[in-house]
HTML snippet that shows the backbone in 3Dmol.js (N, CA, C, O; Angstrom):
<script src="https://3Dmol.org/build/3Dmol-min.js"></script>
<div id="view" style="width:600px;height:400px;position:relative"></div>
<script>
const pdb = `
ATOM      1  N   MET A   1      63.208  53.549 119.395  1.00  0.00           N
ATOM      2  CA  MET A   1      64.201  54.525 119.208  1.00  0.00           C
ATOM      3  C   MET A   1      63.207  55.852 118.752  1.00  0.00           C
ATOM      4  O   MET A   1      62.214  55.703 118.039  1.00  0.00           O
ATOM      5  N   MET A   2      63.545  56.846 119.160  1.00  0.00           N
ATOM      6  CA  MET A   2      62.655  58.149 118.811  1.00  0.00           C
ATOM      7  C   MET A   2      62.866  58.630 117.532  1.00  0.00           C
ATOM      8  O   MET A   2      64.016  58.570 117.096  1.00  0.00           O
ATOM      9  N   GLU A   3      61.904  59.139 116.775  1.00  0.00           N
ATOM     10  CA  GLU A   3      62.213  59.678 115.520  1.00  0.00           C
ATOM     11  C   GLU A   3      62.525  61.029 115.536  1.00  0.00           C
ATOM     12  O   GLU A   3      61.631  61.806 115.874  1.00  0.00           O
ATOM     13  N   VAL A   4      63.725  61.507 115.209  1.00  0.00           N
ATOM     14  CA  VAL A   4      64.357  62.727 115.267  1.00  0.00           C
ATOM     15  C   VAL A   4      65.199  62.901 113.929  1.00  0.00           C
ATOM     16  O   VAL A   4      66.065  62.068 113.663  1.00  0.00           O
ATOM     17  N   CYS A   5      64.980  63.848 113.186  1.00  0.00           N
ATOM     18  CA  CYS A   5      65.766  64.118 112.025  1.00  0.00           C
ATOM     19  C   CYS A   5      67.311  64.082 112.318  1.00  0.00           C
ATOM     20  O   CYS A   5      67.845  64.308 113.404  1.00  0.00           O
ATOM     21  N   LEU A   6      67.858  63.788 111.253  1.00  0.00           N
ATOM     22  CA  LEU A   6      69.404  63.743 111.323  1.00  0.00           C
ATOM     23  C   LEU A   6      70.159  64.843 112.039  1.00  0.00           C
ATOM     24  O   LEU A   6      71.034  64.688 112.891  1.00  0.00           O
ATOM     25  N   ALA A   7      69.612  66.146 111.487  1.00  0.00           N
ATOM     26  CA  ALA A   7      70.198  67.314 112.063  1.00  0.00           C
ATOM     27  C   ALA A   7      69.989  67.288 113.528  1.00  0.00           C
ATOM     28  O   ALA A   7      70.940  67.511 114.277  1.00  0.00           O
ATOM     29  N   GLY A   8      68.757  67.020 114.004  1.00  0.00           N
ATOM     30  CA  GLY A   8      68.358  67.067 115.328  1.00  0.00           C
ATOM     31  C   GLY A   8      69.182  66.216 116.168  1.00  0.00           C
ATOM     32  O   GLY A   8      69.628  66.596 117.250  1.00  0.00           O
ATOM     33  N   GLN A   9      69.395  65.006 115.646  1.00  0.00           N
ATOM     34  CA  GLN A   9      70.329  64.057 116.392  1.00  0.00           C
ATOM     35  C   GLN A   9      71.773  64.474 116.656  1.00  0.00           C
ATOM     36  O   GLN A   9      72.389  64.303 117.709  1.00  0.00           O
ATOM     37  N   ILE A  10      72.251  65.088 115.454  1.00  0.00           N
ATOM     38  CA  ILE A  10      73.657  65.594 115.578  1.00  0.00           C
ATOM     39  C   ILE A  10      73.812  66.826 116.567  1.00  0.00           C
ATOM     40  O   ILE A  10      74.813  66.987 117.266  1.00  0.00           O
ATOM     41  N   VAL A  11      72.671  67.715 116.552  1.00  0.00           N
ATOM     42  CA  VAL A  11      72.727  68.848 117.560  1.00  0.00           C
ATOM     43  C   VAL A  11      72.594  68.400 118.793  1.00  0.00           C
ATOM     44  O   VAL A  11      73.445  68.791 119.592  1.00  0.00           O
ATOM     45  N   VAL A  12      71.651  67.591 119.233  1.00  0.00           N
ATOM     46  CA  VAL A  12      71.441  67.109 120.634  1.00  0.00           C
ATOM     47  C   VAL A  12      72.625  66.260 120.996  1.00  0.00           C
ATOM     48  O   VAL A  12      73.026  66.353 122.157  1.00  0.00           O
ATOM     49  N   GLY A  13      73.322  65.341 120.068  1.00  0.00           N
ATOM     50  CA  GLY A  13      74.520  64.598 120.472  1.00  0.00           C
ATOM     51  C   GLY A  13      75.626  65.670 120.793  1.00  0.00           C
ATOM     52  O   GLY A  13      76.251  65.547 121.847  1.00  0.00           O
ATOM     53  N   LEU A  14      75.898  66.698 119.957  1.00  0.00           N
ATOM     54  CA  LEU A  14      76.980  67.451 120.291  1.00  0.00           C
ATOM     55  C   LEU A  14      76.724  68.398 121.609  1.00  0.00           C
ATOM     56  O   LEU A  14      77.665  68.724 122.333  1.00  0.00           O
ATOM     57  N   ILE A  15      75.591  68.745 121.819  1.00  0.00           N
ATOM     58  CA  ILE A  15      75.386  69.635 123.043  1.00  0.00           C
ATOM     59  C   ILE A  15      75.497  68.598 124.245  1.00  0.00           C
ATOM     60  O   ILE A  15      76.064  68.954 125.278  1.00  0.00           O
ATOM     61  N   ALA A  16      75.017  67.451 124.137  1.00  0.00           N
ATOM     62  CA  ALA A  16      75.131  66.336 125.278  1.00  0.00           C
ATOM     63  C   ALA A  16      76.438  66.181 125.528  1.00  0.00           C
ATOM     64  O   ALA A  16      76.859  66.323 126.675  1.00  0.00           O
ATOM     65  N   GLY A  17      77.250  65.873 124.504  1.00  0.00           N
ATOM     66  CA  GLY A  17      78.645  65.566 124.635  1.00  0.00           C
ATOM     67  C   GLY A  17      79.422  66.482 125.099  1.00  0.00           C
ATOM     68  O   GLY A  17      80.338  66.174 125.861  1.00  0.00           O
ATOM     69  N   LEU A  18      79.184  67.854 124.701  1.00  0.00           N
ATOM     70  CA  LEU A  18      80.009  68.904 125.238  1.00  0.00           C
ATOM     71  C   LEU A  18      79.671  69.208 126.715  1.00  0.00           C
ATOM     72  O   LEU A  18      80.555  69.679 127.429  1.00  0.00           O
ATOM     73  N   LEU A  19      78.473  68.971 127.198  1.00  0.00           N
ATOM     74  CA  LEU A  19      78.096  69.173 128.442  1.00  0.00           C
ATOM     75  C   LEU A  19      78.665  68.001 129.371  1.00  0.00           C
ATOM     76  O   LEU A  19      79.107  68.292 130.483  1.00  0.00           O
ATOM     77  N   VAL A  20      78.657  66.841 128.975  1.00  0.00           N
ATOM     78  CA  VAL A  20      79.096  65.795 129.852  1.00  0.00           C
ATOM     79  C   VAL A  20      80.722  65.800 129.758  1.00  0.00           C
ATOM     80  O   VAL A  20      81.387  65.318 130.674  1.00  0.00           O
ATOM     81  N   GLY A  21      81.279  66.328 128.692  1.00  0.00           N
ATOM     82  CA  GLY A  21      82.685  66.215 128.510  1.00  0.00           C
ATOM     83  C   GLY A  21      83.263  67.372 129.440  1.00  0.00           C
ATOM     84  O   GLY A  21      84.286  67.174 130.095  1.00  0.00           O
ATOM     85  N   ALA A  22      82.554  68.634 129.482  1.00  0.00           N
ATOM     86  CA  ALA A  22      82.922  69.666 130.310  1.00  0.00           C
ATOM     87  C   ALA A  22      82.870  69.253 131.798  1.00  0.00           C
ATOM     88  O   ALA A  22      83.703  69.684 132.596  1.00  0.00           O
ATOM     89  N   PHE A  23      81.936  68.460 132.137  1.00  0.00           N
ATOM     90  CA  PHE A  23      81.753  67.982 133.541  1.00  0.00           C
ATOM     91  C   PHE A  23      82.862  67.078 133.774  1.00  0.00           C
ATOM     92  O   PHE A  23      83.566  67.213 134.774  1.00  0.00           O
ATOM     93  N   HIS A  24      83.061  66.187 132.939  1.00  0.00           N
ATOM     94  CA  HIS A  24      84.155  65.082 133.050  1.00  0.00           C
ATOM     95  C   HIS A  24      85.586  65.674 133.239  1.00  0.00           C
ATOM     96  O   HIS A  24      86.331  65.344 134.161  1.00  0.00           O
ATOM     97  N   PHE A  25      85.882  66.551 132.305  1.00  0.00           N
ATOM     98  CA  PHE A  25      87.239  67.095 132.432  1.00  0.00           C
ATOM     99  C   PHE A  25      87.447  68.124 133.436  1.00  0.00           C
ATOM    100  O   PHE A  25      88.544  68.289 133.969  1.00  0.00           O
ATOM    101  N   SER A  26      86.344  68.870 133.729  1.00  0.00           N
ATOM    102  CA  SER A  26      86.658  69.969 134.768  1.00  0.00           C
ATOM    103  C   SER A  26      86.689  69.226 136.106  1.00  0.00           C
ATOM    104  O   SER A  26      87.405  69.689 136.994  1.00  0.00           O
ATOM    105  N   SER A  27      85.985  68.126 136.328  1.00  0.00           N
ATOM    106  CA  SER A  27      85.971  67.485 137.625  1.00  0.00           C
ATOM    107  C   SER A  27      87.400  66.749 137.799  1.00  0.00           C
ATOM    108  O   SER A  27      87.645  66.167 138.855  1.00  0.00           O
ATOM    109  N   LEU A  28      88.302  66.785 136.783  1.00  0.00           N
ATOM    110  CA  LEU A  28      89.560  66.116 137.097  1.00  0.00           C
ATOM    111  C   LEU A  28      90.228  66.930 138.034  1.00  0.00           C
ATOM    112  O   LEU A  28      90.965  66.343 138.825  1.00  0.00           O
ATOM    113  N   TRP A  29      90.124  68.233 138.121  1.00  0.00           N
ATOM    114  CA  TRP A  29      90.740  69.287 139.011  1.00  0.00           C
ATOM    115  C   TRP A  29      90.452  68.707 140.504  1.00  0.00           C
ATOM    116  O   TRP A  29      91.318  68.572 141.369  1.00  0.00           O
ATOM    117  N   TRP A  30      89.151  68.408 140.637  1.00  0.00           N
ATOM    118  CA  TRP A  30      88.672  67.937 142.125  1.00  0.00           C
ATOM    119  C   TRP A  30      89.275  66.562 142.305  1.00  0.00           C
ATOM    120  O   TRP A  30      89.596  66.235 143.447  1.00  0.00           O
ATOM    121  N   ASN A  31      89.451  65.783 141.377  1.00  0.00           N
ATOM    122  CA  ASN A  31      90.036  64.427 141.500  1.00  0.00           C
ATOM    123  C   ASN A  31      91.542  64.648 142.056  1.00  0.00           C
ATOM    124  O   ASN A  31      91.954  64.027 143.036  1.00  0.00           O
ATOM    125  N   THR A  32      92.262  65.512 141.403  1.00  0.00           N
ATOM    126  CA  THR A  32      93.660  65.669 141.789  1.00  0.00           C
ATOM    127  C   THR A  32      93.601  66.200 143.203  1.00  0.00           C
ATOM    128  O   THR A  32      94.290  65.608 144.033  1.00  0.00           O
ATOM    129  N   GLN A  33      92.847  67.272 143.610  1.00  0.00           N
ATOM    130  CA  GLN A  33      92.709  67.710 144.876  1.00  0.00           C
ATOM    131  C   GLN A  33      92.522  66.767 145.939  1.00  0.00           C
ATOM    132  O   GLN A  33      93.141  66.855 147.000  1.00  0.00           O
ATOM    133  N   PHE A  34      91.511  65.677 145.637  1.00  0.00           N
ATOM    134  CA  PHE A  34      91.280  64.631 146.575  1.00  0.00           C
ATOM    135  C   PHE A  34      92.675  63.740 146.698  1.00  0.00           C
ATOM    136  O   PHE A  34      93.118  63.434 147.805  1.00  0.00           O
ATOM    137  N   PHE A  35      93.145  63.460 145.805  1.00  0.00           N
ATOM    138  CA  PHE A  35      94.190  62.568 145.736  1.00  0.00           C
ATOM    139  C   PHE A  35      95.485  63.183 146.605  1.00  0.00           C
ATOM    140  O   PHE A  35      96.120  62.523 147.428  1.00  0.00           O
ATOM    141  N   THR A  36      95.741  64.557 146.260  1.00  0.00           N
ATOM    142  CA  THR A  36      96.842  65.195 146.927  1.00  0.00           C
ATOM    143  C   THR A  36      96.626  65.439 148.452  1.00  0.00           C
ATOM    144  O   THR A  36      97.611  65.623 149.168  1.00  0.00           O
ATOM    145  N   THR A  37      95.346  65.444 148.977  1.00  0.00           N
ATOM    146  CA  THR A  37      95.075  65.760 150.297  1.00  0.00           C
ATOM    147  C   THR A  37      94.898  64.539 150.992  1.00  0.00           C
ATOM    148  O   THR A  37      94.540  64.610 152.168  1.00  0.00           O
ATOM    149  N   GLY A  38      95.097  63.365 150.441  1.00  0.00           N
ATOM    150  CA  GLY A  38      94.809  61.977 151.010  1.00  0.00           C
ATOM    151  C   GLY A  38      93.488  61.467 151.239  1.00  0.00           C
ATOM    152  O   GLY A  38      93.243  60.617 152.095  1.00  0.00           O
ATOM    153  N   ALA A  39      92.477  62.078 150.335  1.00  0.00           N
ATOM    154  CA  ALA A  39      91.213  61.537 150.466  1.00  0.00           C
ATOM    155  C   ALA A  39      91.037  60.617 149.159  1.00  0.00           C
ATOM    156  O   ALA A  39      90.341  60.936 148.196  1.00  0.00           O
ATOM    157  N   ALA A  40      91.739  59.482 149.268  1.00  0.00           N
ATOM    158  CA  ALA A  40      91.700  58.606 148.037  1.00  0.00           C
ATOM    159  C   ALA A  40      90.371  57.914 147.929  1.00  0.00           C
ATOM    160  O   ALA A  40      90.048  57.447 146.837  1.00  0.00           O
ATOM    161  N   GLY A  41      89.629  57.815 148.894  1.00  0.00           N
ATOM    162  CA  GLY A  41      88.278  57.299 148.775  1.00  0.00           C
ATOM    163  C   GLY A  41      87.354  58.106 148.006  1.00  0.00           C
ATOM    164  O   GLY A  41      86.657  57.667 147.091  1.00  0.00           O
ATOM    165  N   LYS A  42      87.376  59.349 148.427  1.00  0.00           N
ATOM    166  CA  LYS A  42      86.586  60.416 147.628  1.00  0.00           C
ATOM    167  C   LYS A  42      87.055  60.535 146.123  1.00  0.00           C
ATOM    168  O   LYS A  42      86.233  60.811 145.249  1.00  0.00           O
ATOM    169  N   ALA A  43      88.358  60.329 145.841  1.00  0.00           N
ATOM    170  CA  ALA A  43      88.857  60.616 144.578  1.00  0.00           C
ATOM    171  C   ALA A  43      88.454  59.342 143.720  1.00  0.00           C
ATOM    172  O   ALA A  43      88.031  59.479 142.572  1.00  0.00           O
ATOM    173  N   PHE A  44      88.593  58.149 144.292  1.00  0.00           N
ATOM    174  CA  PHE A  44      88.021  57.010 143.664  1.00  0.00           C
ATOM    175  C   PHE A  44      86.526  56.939 143.363  1.00  0.00           C
ATOM    176  O   PHE A  44      86.080  56.526 142.293  1.00  0.00           O
ATOM    177  N   ALA A  45      85.743  57.397 144.440  1.00  0.00           N
ATOM    178  CA  ALA A  45      84.286  57.671 143.886  1.00  0.00           C
ATOM    179  C   ALA A  45      83.953  58.644 142.896  1.00  0.00           C
ATOM    180  O   ALA A  45      83.096  58.451 142.034  1.00  0.00           O
ATOM    181  N   LEU A  46      84.642  59.714 143.017  1.00  0.00           N
ATOM    182  CA  LEU A  46      84.471  60.619 141.997  1.00  0.00           C
ATOM    183  C   LEU A  46      84.903  60.173 140.579  1.00  0.00           C
ATOM    184  O   LEU A  46      84.206  60.434 139.598  1.00  0.00           O
ATOM    185  N   GLN A  47      86.102  59.476 140.492  1.00  0.00           N
ATOM    186  CA  GLN A  47      86.451  58.938 139.334  1.00  0.00           C
ATOM    187  C   GLN A  47      85.371  57.830 138.637  1.00  0.00           C
ATOM    188  O   GLN A  47      85.141  57.756 137.430  1.00  0.00           O
ATOM    189  N   LEU A  48      84.888  57.157 139.483  1.00  0.00           N
ATOM    190  CA  LEU A  48      83.814  56.124 139.068  1.00  0.00           C
ATOM    191  C   LEU A  48      82.505  56.920 138.603  1.00  0.00           C
ATOM    192  O   LEU A  48      81.824  56.595 137.630  1.00  0.00           O
ATOM    193  N   GLY A  49      82.261  57.977 139.418  1.00  0.00           N
ATOM    194  CA  GLY A  49      81.038  58.755 139.007  1.00  0.00           C
ATOM    195  C   GLY A  49      81.371  59.373 137.662  1.00  0.00           C
ATOM    196  O   GLY A  49      80.508  59.270 136.790  1.00  0.00           O
ATOM    197  N   ARG A  50      82.445  59.968 137.388  1.00  0.00           N
ATOM    198  CA  ARG A  50      82.674  60.644 136.224  1.00  0.00           C
ATOM    199  C   ARG A  50      82.505  59.766 135.044  1.00  0.00           C
ATOM    200  O   ARG A  50      81.822  60.103 134.076  1.00  0.00           O
ATOM    201  N   ILE A  51      83.206  58.500 135.141  1.00  0.00           N
ATOM    202  CA  ILE A  51      83.066  57.581 134.036  1.00  0.00           C
ATOM    203  C   ILE A  51      81.737  56.982 133.844  1.00  0.00           C
ATOM    204  O   ILE A  51      81.358  56.669 132.715  1.00  0.00           O
ATOM    205  N   ALA A  52      80.913  56.782 135.031  1.00  0.00           N
ATOM    206  CA  ALA A  52      79.633  56.300 134.956  1.00  0.00           C
ATOM    207  C   ALA A  52      78.631  57.291 134.183  1.00  0.00           C
ATOM    208  O   ALA A  52      77.811  56.863 133.370  1.00  0.00           O
ATOM    209  N   VAL A  53      78.752  58.513 134.472  1.00  0.00           N
ATOM    210  CA  VAL A  53      78.064  59.620 133.953  1.00  0.00           C
ATOM    211  C   VAL A  53      78.308  59.574 132.321  1.00  0.00           C
ATOM    212  O   VAL A  53      77.387  59.432 131.516  1.00  0.00           O
ATOM    213  N   ALA A  54      79.625  59.709 131.983  1.00  0.00           N
ATOM    214  CA  ALA A  54      79.862  59.727 130.482  1.00  0.00           C
ATOM    215  C   ALA A  54      79.370  58.563 129.847  1.00  0.00           C
ATOM    216  O   ALA A  54      78.786  58.719 128.775  1.00  0.00           O
ATOM    217  N   VAL A  55      79.517  57.257 130.378  1.00  0.00           N
ATOM    218  CA  VAL A  55      79.016  56.041 129.778  1.00  0.00           C
ATOM    219  C   VAL A  55      77.318  56.135 129.644  1.00  0.00           C
ATOM    220  O   VAL A  55      76.711  55.841 128.614  1.00  0.00           O
ATOM    221  N   ALA A  56      76.801  56.522 130.674  1.00  0.00           N
ATOM    222  CA  ALA A  56      75.422  56.610 130.760  1.00  0.00           C
ATOM    223  C   ALA A  56      74.925  57.494 129.703  1.00  0.00           C
ATOM    224  O   ALA A  56      74.023  57.086 128.971  1.00  0.00           O
ATOM    225  N   VAL A  57      75.447  58.722 129.540  1.00  0.00           N
ATOM    226  CA  VAL A  57      74.893  59.684 128.592  1.00  0.00           C
ATOM    227  C   VAL A  57      75.178  59.191 127.180  1.00  0.00           C
ATOM    228  O   VAL A  57      74.306  59.289 126.317  1.00  0.00           O
ATOM    229  N   LEU A  58      76.389  58.657 126.915  1.00  0.00           N
ATOM    230  CA  LEU A  58      76.742  58.187 125.372  1.00  0.00           C
ATOM    231  C   LEU A  58      75.667  56.951 125.142  1.00  0.00           C
ATOM    232  O   LEU A  58      75.055  56.867 124.077  1.00  0.00           O
ATOM    233  N   THR A  59      75.486  56.038 126.165  1.00  0.00           N
ATOM    234  CA  THR A  59      74.612  54.954 125.945  1.00  0.00           C
ATOM    235  C   THR A  59      73.140  55.360 125.634  1.00  0.00           C
ATOM    236  O   THR A  59      72.443  54.759 124.816  1.00  0.00           O
ATOM    237  N   LEU A  60      72.725  56.451 126.373  1.00  0.00           N
ATOM    238  CA  LEU A  60      71.381  57.014 126.208  1.00  0.00           C
ATOM    239  C   LEU A  60      71.133  57.580 124.909  1.00  0.00           C
ATOM    240  O   LEU A  60      70.040  57.489 124.350  1.00  0.00           O
ATOM    241  N   LEU A  61      72.217  58.211 124.382  1.00  0.00           N
ATOM    242  CA  LEU A  61      72.207  58.779 123.181  1.00  0.00           C
ATOM    243  C   LEU A  61      72.114  57.792 121.991  1.00  0.00           C
ATOM    244  O   LEU A  61      71.461  57.991 120.967  1.00  0.00           O
ATOM    245  N   ALA A  62      72.833  56.738 122.263  1.00  0.00           N
ATOM    246  CA  ALA A  62      72.841  55.769 121.168  1.00  0.00           C
ATOM    247  C   ALA A  62      71.508  55.002 121.107  1.00  0.00           C
ATOM    248  O   ALA A  62      70.985  54.712 120.031  1.00  0.00           O
ATOM    249  N   ARG A  63      70.982  54.687 122.292  1.00  0.00           N
ATOM    250  CA  ARG A  63      69.714  53.907 122.351  1.00  0.00           C
ATOM    251  C   ARG A  63      68.442  54.809 122.069  1.00  0.00           C
ATOM    252  O   ARG A  63      67.432  54.297 121.588  1.00  0.00           O
ATOM    253  N   LEU A  64      68.493  55.897 122.315  1.00  0.00           N
ATOM    254  CA  LEU A  64      67.252  56.763 122.222  1.00  0.00           C
ATOM    255  C   LEU A  64      67.244  57.441 120.886  1.00  0.00           C
ATOM    256  O   LEU A  64      66.214  57.503 120.214  1.00  0.00           O
ATOM    257  N   LEU A  65      68.337  57.927 120.513  1.00  0.00           N
ATOM    258  CA  LEU A  65      68.370  58.829 119.059  1.00  0.00           C
ATOM    259  C   LEU A  65      69.208  58.062 118.009  1.00  0.00           C
ATOM    260  O   LEU A  65      68.897  58.276 116.838  1.00  0.00           O
ATOM    261  N   GLY A  66      70.124  57.284 118.224  1.00  0.00           N
ATOM    262  CA  GLY A  66      70.737  56.398 117.215  1.00  0.00           C
ATOM    263  C   GLY A  66      72.166  56.862 117.027  1.00  0.00           C
ATOM    264  O   GLY A  66      72.734  57.691 117.738  1.00  0.00           O
ATOM    265  N   LEU A  67      72.700  56.203 115.943  1.00  0.00           N
ATOM    266  CA  LEU A  67      74.247  56.400 115.809  1.00  0.00           C
ATOM    267  C   LEU A  67      74.806  57.802 115.511  1.00  0.00           C
ATOM    268  O   LEU A  67      75.899  58.176 115.936  1.00  0.00           O
ATOM    269  N   ALA A  68      74.021  58.521 114.784  1.00  0.00           N
ATOM    270  CA  ALA A  68      74.535  59.988 114.543  1.00  0.00           C
ATOM    271  C   ALA A  68      74.619  60.769 115.989  1.00  0.00           C
ATOM    272  O   ALA A  68      75.596  61.451 116.297  1.00  0.00           O
ATOM    273  N   ALA A  69      73.597  60.604 116.744  1.00  0.00           N
ATOM    274  CA  ALA A  69      73.765  61.280 118.049  1.00  0.00           C
ATOM    275  C   ALA A  69      74.994  60.667 118.966  1.00  0.00           C
ATOM    276  O   ALA A  69      75.630  61.383 119.738  1.00  0.00           O
ATOM    277  N   LEU A  70      75.229  59.395 118.809  1.00  0.00           N
ATOM    278  CA  LEU A  70      76.310  58.811 119.745  1.00  0.00           C
ATOM    279  C   LEU A  70      77.562  59.272 119.051  1.00  0.00           C
ATOM    280  O   LEU A  70      78.526  59.549 119.763  1.00  0.00           O
ATOM    281  N   LEU A  71      77.662  59.387 117.756  1.00  0.00           N
ATOM    282  CA  LEU A  71      78.975  59.849 117.285  1.00  0.00           C
ATOM    283  C   LEU A  71      79.263  61.425 117.482  1.00  0.00           C
ATOM    284  O   LEU A  71      80.378  61.912 117.667  1.00  0.00           O
ATOM    285  N   SER A  72      78.136  62.074 117.410  1.00  0.00           N
ATOM    286  CA  SER A  72      78.149  63.559 117.600  1.00  0.00           C
ATOM    287  C   SER A  72      78.468  63.785 119.183  1.00  0.00           C
ATOM    288  O   SER A  72      79.281  64.629 119.561  1.00  0.00           O
ATOM    289  N   GLY A  73      77.766  62.967 120.036  1.00  0.00           N
ATOM    290  CA  GLY A  73      78.138  63.021 121.402  1.00  0.00           C
ATOM    291  C   GLY A  73      79.490  62.695 121.792  1.00  0.00           C
ATOM    292  O   GLY A  73      80.009  63.270 122.749  1.00  0.00           O
ATOM    293  N   ALA A  74      80.091  61.827 121.132  1.00  0.00           N
ATOM    294  CA  ALA A  74      81.480  61.460 121.327  1.00  0.00           C
ATOM    295  C   ALA A  74      82.359  62.432 120.795  1.00  0.00           C
ATOM    296  O   ALA A  74      83.400  62.665 121.410  1.00  0.00           O
ATOM    297  N   LEU A  75      82.083  63.076 119.677  1.00  0.00           N
ATOM    298  CA  LEU A  75      82.925  64.164 119.275  1.00  0.00           C
ATOM    299  C   LEU A  75      82.723  65.388 120.129  1.00  0.00           C
ATOM    300  O   LEU A  75      83.709  66.073 120.402  1.00  0.00           O
ATOM    301  N   GLY A  76      81.588  65.704 120.553  1.00  0.00           N
ATOM    302  CA  GLY A  76      81.468  66.859 121.638  1.00  0.00           C
ATOM    303  C   GLY A  76      82.223  66.605 122.929  1.00  0.00           C
ATOM    304  O   GLY A  76      82.875  67.489 123.484  1.00  0.00           O
ATOM    305  N   PHE A  77      82.104  65.264 123.426  1.00  0.00           N
ATOM    306  CA  PHE A  77      82.978  65.017 124.569  1.00  0.00           C
ATOM    307  C   PHE A  77      84.346  65.209 124.421  1.00  0.00           C
ATOM    308  O   PHE A  77      84.989  65.741 125.326  1.00  0.00           O
ATOM    309  N   LEU A  78      84.931  64.795 123.259  1.00  0.00           N
ATOM    310  CA  LEU A  78      86.350  64.877 122.936  1.00  0.00           C
ATOM    311  C   LEU A  78      86.812  66.526 122.778  1.00  0.00           C
ATOM    312  O   LEU A  78      87.879  66.992 123.177  1.00  0.00           O
ATOM    313  N   LEU A  79      85.781  67.232 122.127  1.00  0.00           N
ATOM    314  CA  LEU A  79      86.040  68.682 121.946  1.00  0.00           C
ATOM    315  C   LEU A  79      85.939  69.616 123.151  1.00  0.00           C
ATOM    316  O   LEU A  79      86.317  70.788 123.154  1.00  0.00           O
ATOM    317  N   ALA A  80      85.383  68.958 124.175  1.00  0.00           N
ATOM    318  CA  ALA A  80      85.092  69.632 125.472  1.00  0.00           C
ATOM    319  C   ALA A  80      86.575  69.912 126.156  1.00  0.00           C
ATOM    320  O   ALA A  80      86.804  70.974 126.736  1.00  0.00           O
ATOM    321  N   ARG A  81      87.412  69.015 126.052  1.00  0.00           N
ATOM    322  CA  ARG A  81      88.802  69.107 126.647  1.00  0.00           C
ATOM    323  C   ARG A  81      89.615  70.272 126.140  1.00  0.00           C
ATOM    324  O   ARG A  81      89.963  71.173 126.903  1.00  0.00           O
ATOM    325  N   PRO A  82      89.921  70.260 124.851  1.00  0.00           N
ATOM    326  CA  PRO A  82      90.719  71.410 124.408  1.00  0.00           C
ATOM    327  C   PRO A  82      89.861  72.823 124.652  1.00  0.00           C
ATOM    328  O   PRO A  82      90.517  73.855 124.795  1.00  0.00           O
ATOM    329  N   LEU A  83      88.594  72.875 124.694  1.00  0.00           N
ATOM    330  CA  LEU A  83      87.861  74.070 124.830  1.00  0.00           C
ATOM    331  C   LEU A  83      88.079  74.551 126.201  1.00  0.00           C
ATOM    332  O   LEU A  83      88.349  75.734 126.406  1.00  0.00           O
ATOM    333  N   LEU A  84      87.971  73.669 127.171  1.00  0.00           N
ATOM    334  CA  LEU A  84      88.029  73.953 128.568  1.00  0.00           C
ATOM    335  C   LEU A  84      89.615  74.342 128.814  1.00  0.00           C
ATOM    336  O   LEU A  84      89.838  75.236 129.631  1.00  0.00           O
ATOM    337  N   LEU A  85      90.647  73.754 128.191  1.00  0.00           N
ATOM    338  CA  LEU A  85      92.045  74.081 128.245  1.00  0.00           C
ATOM    339  C   LEU A  85      92.262  75.560 127.718  1.00  0.00           C
ATOM    340  O   LEU A  85      93.026  76.349 128.276  1.00  0.00           O
ATOM    341  N   TRP A  86      91.536  75.853 126.621  1.00  0.00           N
ATOM    342  CA  TRP A  86      91.687  77.180 126.201  1.00  0.00           C
ATOM    343  C   TRP A  86      91.014  78.183 127.021  1.00  0.00           C
ATOM    344  O   TRP A  86      91.526  79.285 127.221  1.00  0.00           O
ATOM    345  N   ARG A  87      89.889  77.840 127.500  1.00  0.00           N
ATOM    346  CA  ARG A  87      89.148  78.861 128.246  1.00  0.00           C
ATOM    347  C   ARG A  87      89.946  79.063 129.602  1.00  0.00           C
ATOM    348  O   ARG A  87      90.194  80.205 129.991  1.00  0.00           O
ATOM    349  N   LEU A  88      90.341  77.961 130.308  1.00  0.00           N
ATOM    350  CA  LEU A  88      90.884  78.064 131.578  1.00  0.00           C
ATOM    351  C   LEU A  88      92.460  78.523 131.541  1.00  0.00           C
ATOM    352  O   LEU A  88      93.037  79.114 132.454  1.00  0.00           O
ATOM    353  N   GLY A  89      93.027  78.127 130.298  1.00  0.00           N
ATOM    354  CA  GLY A  89      94.263  78.532 130.142  1.00  0.00           C
ATOM    355  C   GLY A  89      95.318  77.773 131.183  1.00  0.00           C
ATOM    356  O   GLY A  89      96.385  78.292 131.510  1.00  0.00           O
ATOM    357  N   GLY A  90      94.901  76.554 131.627  1.00  0.00           N
ATOM    358  CA  GLY A  90      95.674  75.827 132.444  1.00  0.00           C
ATOM    359  C   GLY A  90      95.890  76.291 133.817  1.00  0.00           C
ATOM    360  O   GLY A  90      96.502  75.609 134.639  1.00  0.00           O
ATOM    361  N   SER A  91      95.339  77.573 134.102  1.00  0.00           N
ATOM    362  CA  SER A  91      95.553  78.214 135.422  1.00  0.00           C
ATOM    363  C   SER A  91      94.914  77.402 136.551  1.00  0.00           C
ATOM    364  O   SER A  91      95.334  77.559 137.697  1.00  0.00           O
ATOM    365  N   ARG A  92      93.984  76.596 136.310  1.00  0.00           N
ATOM    366  CA  ARG A  92      93.214  76.039 137.309  1.00  0.00           C
ATOM    367  C   ARG A  92      93.801  74.822 137.722  1.00  0.00           C
ATOM    368  O   ARG A  92      93.275  74.152 138.611  1.00  0.00           O
TER     369      ARG A  92
END
`;
const viewer = $3Dmol.createViewer("view");
viewer.addModel(pdb, "pdb");
viewer.setStyle({}, {cartoon: {color: "spectrum"}});
viewer.zoomTo();
viewer.render();
</script>
């Protein structure tokens, strides 16, 4: 495990969580577009990709930086959704 101070773990975790959460939740729009146009294969692949990226990032945070980074990353991931909804206003 890398030696990073607690504040550094929290900051890195939050930023990583926000970024992966923003990708995860914004790609839901593409997922619905694929499903509604009959491209279920693409939608399924995107769904698996979204989940794999989220799991990989959170796993890396836990293994490389520790528990504080993992928890901060999970918090950032969850905060990304309401921030995206607020920013996009549900118009997308």
